[in-house]
C-alpha positions as CSV (number, residue, x, y, z in Angstrom):
1,X,56.7,-49.9,-14.0
2,X,54.8,-47.8,-11.4
3,X,51.5,-49.3,-10.3
4,X,48.4,-47.3,-9.2
5,X,45.0,-48.2,-8.0
6,X,43.4,-46.0,-10.7
7,X,44.8,-44.3,-13.8
8,X,42.6,-41.5,-15.2
9,X,43.2,-40.3,-18.7
10,X,41.9,-36.7,-19.1
11,X,42.5,-33.9,-16.6
12,X,39.5,-31.7,-17.3
13,X,36.8,-31.0,-14.9
14,X,35.5,-34.6,-14.6
15,X,38.9,-36.2,-14.5
16,X,40.3,-33.8,-12.0
17,X,37.2,-34.1,-9.7
18,X,37.5,-37.9,-9.8
19,X,41.2,-37.8,-8.9
20,X,40.4,-35.6,-5.9
21,X,37.6,-37.9,-4.8
22,X,39.7,-41.0,-5.1
23,X,42.8,-39.4,-3.5
24,X,40.7,-38.3,-0.5
25,X,39.4,-41.9,-0.2
26,X,43.0,-43.1,0.2
27,X,43.5,-44.5,-3.3
28,X,46.7,-44.1,-5.4
29,X,45.9,-42.2,-8.6
30,X,47.7,-41.2,-11.7
31,X,46.1,-38.4,-13.7
32,X,47.2,-38.1,-17.3
33,X,46.6,-34.8,-19.2
34,X,47.9,-33.9,-22.6
35,X,47.5,-30.1,-22.5
36,X,50.3,-28.2,-20.6
37,X,49.1,-26.3,-17.7
38,X,49.5,-22.5,-17.9
39,X,48.9,-19.9,-15.3
40,X,45.3,-18.6,-15.7
41,X,44.5,-21.2,-18.3
42,X,44.1,-24.7,-16.9
43,X,43.7,-27.5,-19.4
44,X,40.2,-28.3,-20.5
45,X,38.7,-25.1,-18.9
46,X,37.5,-22.1,-20.7
47,X,35.2,-19.1,-20.4
48,X,32.0,-21.0,-20.8
49,X,29.3,-20.4,-18.2
50,X,28.5,-23.6,-16.3
51,X,25.2,-24.1,-14.7
52,X,26.1,-26.2,-11.6
53,X,23.0,-27.8,-10.1
54,X,22.4,-28.4,-6.4
55,X,23.7,-32.0,-6.4
56,X,26.8,-30.9,-8.2
57,X,27.4,-28.0,-5.8
58,X,27.2,-30.6,-3.0
59,X,29.7,-32.8,-4.8
60,X,32.2,-30.0,-5.3
61,X,31.7,-28.7,-1.8
62,X,32.2,-32.2,-0.2
63,X,35.4,-32.5,-2.2
64,X,36.7,-29.2,-0.9
65,X,36.8,-27.8,-4.5
66,X,34.7,-24.7,-3.5
67,X,37.0,-23.8,-0.6
68,X,38.6,-21.1,-2.7
69,X,35.2,-19.6,-3.3
70,X,35.0,-19.1,-7.1
71,X,32.5,-16.5,-8.1
72,X,29.1,-18.0,-8.1
73,X,25.7,-16.5,-8.9
74,X,22.8,-18.4,-7.3
75,X,19.8,-19.5,-9.4
76,X,16.6,-19.2,-7.3
77,X,14.1,-18.6,-10.2
78,X,13.9,-20.2,-13.6
79,X,11.6,-19.0,-16.4
80,X,10.9,-21.2,-19.4
81,X,9.0,-19.9,-22.4
82,X,8.1,-20.9,-26.0
83,X,8.5,-18.3,-28.7
84,X,5.5,-17.9,-31.0
85,X,3.3,-20.3,-29.0
86,X,1.5,-20.5,-25.7
87,X,3.2,-22.0,-22.6
88,X,5.1,-20.3,-19.8
89,X,6.6,-22.1,-16.8
90,X,8.1,-20.3,-13.8
91,X,9.9,-22.2,-11.1
92,X,10.8,-20.8,-7.7
93,X,13.3,-22.7,-5.5
94,X,11.5,-21.8,-2.3
95,X,8.3,-23.4,-3.6
96,X,10.0,-26.7,-3.5
97,X,11.8,-26.3,-0.2
98,X,15.2,-25.4,-1.6
99,X,17.3,-22.3,-1.2
100,X,18.5,-22.4,-4.8
101,X,18.3,-24.7,-7.8
102,X,22.0,-24.3,-8.4
103,X,24.5,-21.6,-9.3
104,X,26.4,-20.3,-12.3
105,X,30.2,-20.5,-12.3
106,X,32.6,-19.6,-15.1
107,X,34.4,-22.8,-16.2
108,X,37.8,-21.1,-16.0
109,X,37.2,-20.1,-12.3
110,X,36.0,-23.5,-11.4
111,X,39.0,-25.0,-13.2
112,X,41.4,-22.9,-11.1
113,X,39.6,-24.0,-7.9
114,X,39.8,-27.6,-9.1
115,X,43.6,-27.3,-9.6
116,X,44.1,-25.8,-6.2
117,X,42.2,-28.7,-4.6
118,X,44.1,-31.2,-6.7
119,X,47.4,-29.8,-5.4
120,X,46.2,-30.3,-1.8
121,X,45.2,-33.9,-2.4
122,X,47.5,-36.6,-1.3
123,X,47.9,-39.8,-3.3
124,X,47.5,-38.2,-6.8
125,X,50.4,-38.1,-9.2
126,X,49.9,-35.9,-12.3
127,X,51.5,-36.6,-15.6
128,X,51.2,-33.3,-17.6
129,X,51.8,-32.8,-20.4
130,X,51.6,-36.5,-21.3
131,X,49.6,-38.4,-23.8
132,X,48.3,-42.0,-23.9
133,X,49.9,-44.1,-26.6
134,X,48.0,-47.3,-25.9
135,X,47.1,-49.9,-23.3
136,X,46.5,-53.6,-22.8
137,X,44.4,-55.3,-20.2
138,X,44.5,-58.6,-18.4
139,X,42.5,-60.2,-15.7
140,X,44.8,-58.7,-13.1
141,X,45.7,-55.2,-14.3
142,X,45.9,-52.6,-17.1
143,X,49.3,-51.7,-18.6
144,X,49.5,-48.3,-20.2
145,X,52.1,-46.8,-22.5
146,X,52.6,-43.0,-22.8
147,X,53.8,-41.2,-25.9
148,X,57.1,-40.3,-24.1
149,X,57.9,-44.0,-23.5
150,X,56.9,-44.2,-19.8
151,X,54.8,-47.1,-18.7
152,X,52.2,-47.4,-15.9
153,X,49.9,-50.1,-14.6
154,X,46.7,-49.9,-12.7
155,X,43.8,-51.9,-11.3
156,X,41.4,-49.6,-13.1
157,X,41.6,-47.4,-16.1
158,X,39.2,-44.4,-16.4
159,X,38.6,-42.5,-19.6
160,X,37.6,-38.9,-18.8
161,X,39.0,-37.8,-22.1
162,X,35.9,-36.2,-23.7
163,X,33.6,-36.9,-26.6
164,X,36.3,-38.2,-28.9
165,X,37.7,-40.5,-26.2
166,X,40.8,-42.5,-27.1
167,X,40.2,-44.8,-24.1
168,X,36.7,-45.6,-25.3
169,X,37.9,-46.4,-28.8
170,X,40.8,-48.5,-27.8
171,X,38.7,-50.4,-25.2
172,X,36.2,-51.3,-27.9
173,X,33.3,-49.7,-26.0
174,X,30.6,-49.0,-28.5
175,X,28.5,-45.8,-28.6
176,X,25.9,-44.1,-30.8
177,X,26.4,-40.7,-32.3
178,X,24.0,-38.1,-33.6
179,X,24.9,-34.7,-35.1
180,X,22.2,-32.1,-34.3
181,X,23.5,-29.9,-37.1
182,X,23.6,-27.1,-34.5
183,X,26.2,-25.1,-32.7
184,X,26.2,-23.1,-29.5
185,X,27.5,-19.5,-29.4
186,X,28.6,-18.5,-26.0
187,X,29.1,-14.9,-24.9
188,X,28.0,-12.4,-22.2
189,X,26.2,-9.1,-22.5
190,X,25.1,-6.2,-20.4
191,X,21.4,-6.3,-19.5
192,X,19.5,-3.1,-18.6
193,X,17.2,-4.9,-16.1
194,X,19.3,-7.8,-14.9
195,X,17.8,-10.2,-12.4
196,X,20.7,-11.5,-10.4
197,X,19.1,-14.8,-9.2
198,X,17.1,-15.7,-12.3
199,X,17.8,-17.9,-15.3
200,X,15.8,-17.9,-18.5
201,X,15.4,-20.7,-21.1
202,X,13.5,-19.6,-24.3
203,X,12.7,-22.2,-26.9
204,X,12.5,-20.8,-30.4
205,X,12.0,-22.4,-33.8
206,X,15.7,-22.1,-34.6
207,X,16.9,-23.5,-31.2
208,X,17.0,-22.9,-27.5
209,X,18.3,-19.7,-25.9
210,X,19.5,-19.5,-22.3
211,X,20.3,-16.4,-20.3
212,X,22.2,-16.9,-17.1
213,X,23.1,-14.6,-14.2
214,X,26.7,-13.3,-14.1
215,X,28.5,-10.7,-11.9
216,X,28.7,-7.0,-12.7
217,X,25.3,-6.6,-14.3
218,X,26.0,-9.0,-17.1
219,X,24.2,-12.1,-18.2
220,X,25.7,-15.2,-19.9
221,X,24.1,-16.1,-23.2
222,X,24.0,-19.6,-24.7
223,X,22.6,-19.2,-28.2
224,X,21.8,-22.4,-30.1
225,X,21.0,-22.4,-33.8
226,X,21.8,-24.1,-37.1
227,X,25.6,-24.2,-37.5
228,X,25.6,-22.1,-40.6
229,X,23.5,-19.3,-38.9
230,X,25.8,-19.4,-35.9
231,X,28.8,-19.0,-38.2
232,X,27.1,-15.8,-39.6
233,X,26.2,-14.6,-36.1
234,X,29.8,-14.9,-35.0
235,X,30.8,-12.2,-37.6
236,X,28.1,-9.7,-36.6
237,X,28.9,-6.2,-35.3
238,X,28.3,-5.9,-31.6
239,X,25.2,-3.6,-32.0
240,X,23.7,-6.0,-34.5
241,X,24.3,-9.0,-32.3
242,X,22.6,-7.2,-29.3
243,X,19.7,-6.3,-31.5
244,X,19.2,-9.8,-32.8
245,X,19.4,-11.1,-29.2
246,X,16.7,-8.6,-28.3
247,X,14.4,-9.9,-31.1
248,X,14.9,-13.5,-30.1
249,X,14.6,-13.1,-26.4
250,X,12.2,-10.2,-25.9
251,X,12.1,-7.2,-23.5
252,X,12.0,-9.0,-20.1
253,X,15.6,-7.9,-19.3
254,X,15.4,-4.5,-21.1
255,X,18.0,-3.5,-23.6
256,X,21.1,-5.5,-24.3
257,X,24.4,-3.9,-25.1
258,X,28.2,-4.4,-25.1
259,X,28.3,-8.2,-25.9
260,X,31.6,-9.8,-25.0
261,X,33.9,-12.2,-26.8
262,X,32.1,-15.0,-28.6
263,X,33.0,-18.7,-28.7
264,X,31.3,-21.5,-30.7
265,X,30.9,-25.2,-30.1
266,X,29.3,-27.8,-32.4
267,X,26.5,-29.9,-30.8
268,X,26.2,-33.6,-31.0
269,X,24.8,-36.5,-29.0
270,X,27.0,-39.4,-27.9
271,X,25.3,-42.2,-26.0
272,X,27.2,-45.2,-24.5
273,X,24.8,-47.8,-23.2
274,X,27.5,-49.8,-21.5
275,X,30.4,-47.6,-20.7
276,X,32.7,-50.4,-19.3
277,X,35.1,-53.0,-20.6
278,X,37.6,-55.2,-18.9
279,X,39.1,-53.1,-16.1
280,X,38.1,-50.0,-17.9
281,X,35.3,-47.4,-17.6
282,X,34.5,-44.1,-19.3
283,X,32.8,-41.2,-17.6
284,X,31.5,-37.7,-18.3
285,X,31.5,-36.7,-22.0
286,X,33.6,-39.7,-22.9
287,X,30.5,-41.8,-22.0
288,X,27.6,-39.5,-22.7
289,X,27.7,-36.1,-24.4
290,X,24.3,-34.4,-24.4
291,X,22.7,-31.4,-25.9
292,X,23.2,-28.3,-23.6
293,X,19.4,-27.7,-23.4
294,X,18.6,-27.7,-19.7
295,X,22.3,-27.6,-18.8
296,X,22.7,-31.2,-17.8
297,X,26.0,-32.4,-19.4
298,X,28.6,-31.2,-16.8
299,X,26.3,-32.2,-14.0
300,X,25.7,-35.7,-15.4
301,X,29.5,-36.2,-15.6
302,X,29.9,-35.1,-12.0
303,X,27.4,-37.6,-10.9
304,X,29.4,-40.3,-12.7
305,X,32.4,-39.1,-10.7
306,X,30.6,-39.3,-7.4
307,X,29.1,-42.7,-8.0
308,X,32.4,-44.2,-9.2
309,X,34.4,-42.7,-6.3
310,X,31.9,-44.1,-3.8
311,X,32.0,-47.6,-5.3
312,X,35.8,-47.8,-5.7
313,X,36.3,-46.5,-2.2
314,X,34.5,-49.5,-0.8
315,X,36.1,-52.3,-2.7
316,X,39.4,-54.1,-2.5
317,X,39.8,-54.3,-6.3
318,X,38.8,-51.1,-8.2
319,X,38.8,-52.8,-11.6
320,X,37.1,-56.1,-10.7
321,X,34.1,-57.1,-12.8
322,X,31.9,-56.9,-9.7
323,X,33.0,-53.3,-9.1
324,X,32.2,-52.2,-12.6
325,X,28.9,-54.0,-12.5
326,X,28.0,-52.1,-9.4
327,X,28.9,-48.8,-11.1
328,X,26.7,-49.8,-14.1
329,X,23.8,-50.5,-11.8
330,X,24.2,-47.2,-9.9
331,X,24.4,-45.1,-13.1
332,X,22.2,-46.8,-15.7
333,X,18.9,-45.1,-14.9
334,X,20.3,-41.6,-14.4
335,X,22.4,-41.7,-17.6
336,X,19.6,-43.1,-19.7
337,X,17.0,-40.7,-18.4
338,X,19.1,-37.6,-18.7
339,X,20.2,-38.5,-22.3
340,X,16.6,-39.2,-23.3
341,X,15.3,-36.0,-21.6
342,X,17.8,-33.7,-23.2
343,X,17.5,-35.3,-26.6
344,X,13.7,-35.1,-26.5
345,X,13.7,-31.5,-25.6
346,X,16.3,-30.6,-28.3
347,X,14.2,-32.3,-31.0
348,X,10.7,-31.3,-29.8
349,X,11.2,-27.6,-29.3
350,X,13.1,-27.1,-32.6
351,X,10.6,-29.2,-34.7
352,X,8.9,-26.7,-37.1
353,X,5.7,-28.8,-37.5
354,X,2.5,-27.4,-36.0
355,X,1.9,-30.7,-34.1
356,X,5.3,-30.6,-32.5
357,X,4.9,-26.9,-31.6
358,X,1.5,-27.6,-30.1
359,X,2.8,-30.6,-28.2
360,X,5.8,-28.8,-26.7
361,X,3.6,-25.9,-25.6
362,X,1.1,-28.2,-24.0
363,X,4.0,-29.8,-22.2
364,X,4.9,-26.5,-20.6
365,X,1.3,-25.9,-19.7
366,X,1.1,-29.4,-18.1
367,X,4.1,-28.7,-16.0
368,X,2.7,-25.4,-14.9
369,X,-0.7,-27.0,-14.0
370,X,0.4,-30.0,-12.1
371,X,2.8,-29.3,-9.1
372,X,3.6,-33.0,-8.6
373,X,4.8,-33.3,-12.2
374,X,6.8,-30.1,-11.6
375,X,8.3,-31.5,-8.4
376,X,9.7,-34.6,-10.2
377,X,11.1,-32.4,-13.0
378,X,12.8,-30.1,-10.4
379,X,14.3,-32.8,-8.3
380,X,15.7,-34.6,-11.4
381,X,17.1,-31.4,-12.9
382,X,18.8,-30.6,-9.6
383,X,20.6,-33.9,-9.8
384,X,18.8,-35.9,-7.2
385,X,17.5,-38.8,-9.3
386,X,17.8,-42.0,-7.3
387,X,20.2,-43.5,-6.3
388,X,21.8,-40.4,-4.9
389,X,25.5,-40.8,-4.0
390,X,26.8,-39.7,-0.6
391,X,28.9,-37.0,-2.2
392,X,25.8,-35.5,-3.8
393,X,24.0,-35.1,-0.6
394,X,24.0,-31.9,1.5
395,X,27.2,-31.5,3.6
396,X,26.8,-32.2,7.3
397,X,26.6,-29.1,9.5
C-alpha cells in the first residue's frame, strides 16, 4: 500500500491547485479524479466565465499556474444597480489604490493552465480516471480503497469533490443545505458598446444579472432566475434571448446580438460549519457552495487551498488534530462571512416585498455615500479578509 502525506479526492480547480501548492512545498500528494482527461476538455472545467479576484490572482500567480498566460480580461470598474428602484454604486479600482479588482478567465482556459502546472510539479501522483470506493481512519493514518481495487494511505485526506462530496458524507461531516429554487444560465453575447474593463451587476426582482468583459467584443452573461423561467429561456431563439437581455439590463452597453451557446446550473447553498473530521478535511464547494451573486464561490475555495497549503507545509503531521484545528481557526471567519454575505444578497435583492426592495436600495445608497464602508466591502470582495495567507499576497518583485 503506497503512502502519501496527503491524498486529494477531486481533481477540479480547487483540488488541482491544492496538489500544486503541496507539491511545491515538498509534500507527497496523490490526486484522485474520476473523469478521464481529454485534450481540450480537462475534468471539472467548462466554458463558464470565472471572476477571479485579486487575492485569487495572487494565489494562482504564486503557484505558477498563470505562467502559460490564459486569456484574462481585467476588471477595473464595477457598476451595481437595482432595477425598478433607486440605488447605484460605481466602484473604481484606482480609487482604492489597486490596479484592478480582479480578472475574468474562462474556466476551460484556466483548467488547461492548471493541468500544465500540475504536470510540472514534482511530488504529485495522479490517479485518473479513478474513483474512491471508501476509506477508514485511525489515529495514525487514513486508508483508502479505490473502485479498481488499489489501496492508498495518507496522513491527511482532503475532499475537493464538489457539492455532493462523497468524502464529506463518508466522514460524517454535517452540513446545511438550502435550495434557492433558482438556476444560472451562462452564455456570452456581442455588445454594441462593450467596456473592456468593466463588470456589471444588476439586481432585478427575478434574480441577479451579471455582465462580464470577454475578448473579441463580447461579454459573458450570468442570468439568474426561477428555475422554470430559466428552462424556458434556454429554448428561446437567439434574437428573442438578446431582446429579453436588453429589457432586463438596459441600454448601457447598446444593442445585444449573436448570443452564444447556453448552459444552465441549479443554485443551492451548502454550509459546513466544521469542515473537518479525524484526519480529514473538505474544501471548496465540498465545504461551502454559495450563490454566485458577487462571484465569491471559486475565490472562497482558492482561499481554502492557500490556507491549508500554508498550514500543512509548516507541520510534521498534515493530519494531526492540531493541524486541522489551525486550519479551522484560519478559515472560520472568512468562510462564515462570505457565506452570510452572499446568502443575504441573494435573498434581499430578490425579495418582492416593498420593505425589502427599499432596504436593498438604501444599502446601495449607503455604500455609495460612505467611502469607509465601501473600502471594507472592496477589500473583502477582493479576497483580502484577514487572516490573509502568504500565497494570497502580491508576489515579490
